[in-house]
Steps between C-alpha positions, in 0.01 A plus 500: 500500500648833392448803720664810645463610860528840662406650832321836500284681755498196727389262223681211341407556135519191284513584129415184308700468177321187386133461410285330763206298373328164497811291435737684735681293761436707810722299736801731449272802551367357827851415623621853422217659699537256789872580514430873513239451770744292704748787475248745644325641194172662596371691195499349152419655163501281189517638147403239242587523130247655259418152362450330835162374613362325806360149504354326804844377613648851480207638699548228761867590537416871532249422775774307681735799465224729626464286811875502560535879476184563706647281777789749504257794487627584153354578160479310171470721193484420129700772330392627157253215435409437140131502409463120519652485848295795628179350357571158649557649845173693464300198382612272783475778761868504593525870416355557847794318661791546261573860417592619154727797428575665167839632609755448774401840640146357548626231741385555858751743650620597150628846422 
C-alpha cells in the first residue's frame, strides 16, 4: 500500500497514493493504523485518491478506526473526499460519525 504521512495541527494525515476499492487488501492499511495508535496517535485524517471508493469491507475498517480513535478521545476525518466517498458516507449514515474536510485548514483545530 502506497501512502505518505505527515503530522499537522495535531492530526496524523495519511495521504493514500494508491486507489482503494473493492479488491484492495486492507490488511496493510489496518496494520499501519494500529501501529500509529499503539504509538499514541489520537487524531487521524485520511485522504483517499480521486479514484477510490468504499465497499462494505472498507466501511467496516473505517468503523473500526473510528472506534479506536474515539477510545482515545480523538477524531477521524476523511480529507478531500471525492463525490463517491462523500455520497457513500451520506447514504450509510456515517457522515454523522466520520467528519469530512475539504482542506487541511478545515480539520478540527486547523488554522
